[in-house]
C-alpha positions in Angstrom: 0.1 0.2 -0.1 1.3 3.4 -0.9 -0.2 6.8 0.4 0.7 9.5 -2.4 -2.2 11.7 -0.8 -1.4 14.8 1.8 -3.7 13.0 4.3 -0.5 11.8 5.9 0.5 15.2 6.9 -2.4 15.6 9.4 -1.5 14.0 12.9 -5.4 13.1 13.8 -5.4 9.0 13.4 -8.8 9.8 12.3 -7.5 11.6 9.0 -5.9 8.2 7.8 -7.4 6.2 4.8 -6.5 2.8 5.9 -6.8 1.5 9.5 -4.8 -1.5 10.7 -7.6 -4.4 9.9 -7.6 -2.6 6.3 -3.6 -3.6 5.7 -3.3 -6.8 8.2 -1.4 -9.4 5.9 -0.1 -6.9 3.5 3.7 -6.8 2.6 4.9 -3.1 2.8 2.8 0.1 3.5 5.1 3.3 2.2 3.6 6.8 3.1 5.9 9.2 0.5 4.8 11.9 3.6 7.8 13.3 5.0 7.0 15.2 8.1 4.9 14.0 10.5 7.5 10.6 10.2 4.5 8.7 12.1 2.1 9.7 10.2 -1.8 8.1 10.3 -0.8 5.0 7.9 2.6 4.5 9.5 0.9 4.2 13.4 -1.3 1.6 11.5 1.2 -0.5 10.0 2.6 -0.7 13.4 -1.0 -2.2 15.0 -0.9 -4.8 12.3 2.8 -5.2 12.3 3.3 -4.9 8.4 6.6 -3.5 7.4 6.7 0.0 6.5 8.2 3.0 4.8 8.1 6.4 5.6 9.1 9.5 3.6 12.0 10.5 5.4 13.8 7.4 4.4 12.7 7.7 0.8 14.3 11.1 1.2 17.3 9.8 2.7 17.7 7.1 0.4 17.1 10.0 -2.4 19.7 12.0 -1.1 22.0 9.3 -1.0 21.6 8.1 -4.5 22.3 11.5 -5.9 25.7 12.4 -3.5 26.8 9.3 -5.3 25.6 10.2 -8.8 27.1 13.9 -8.5 30.1 13.0 -6.4 31.1 9.5 -7.6 32.1 9.1 -3.8 30.3 6.6 -1.1 27.7 9.0 0.6 28.1 9.9 4.4 24.8 8.4 5.1 25.3 8.7 9.2 26.1 12.0 8.4 23.4 13.0 6.2 21.0 11.7 8.5 21.8 13.2 11.2 21.4 16.7 9.2 18.2 15.3 8.3 16.9 14.4 11.7 18.0 17.4 13.2 16.5 19.9 10.1 13.6 17.8 10.5 12.9 18.8 14.1 13.2 22.5 13.6 10.3 22.2 10.7 
């Protein structure tokens, strides 16, 4: 299940499209919303014990790939992840 809508930007669990019962048994829940990191879909995936990927993880993976394509060196993933978390805390 992929959420590509802005609905995940609302922290109100009632704003979610799917409940834990709806997604129980699926392989992966993927929410493209970067902030908040604990979107209604991710929260429901946790309740249903479903593997999940959040928008911040996608943002980091894109940044790592872009860094490596442009510089042709290994990306400092730990530094990039720390910077992303610090910056997101300010938003």
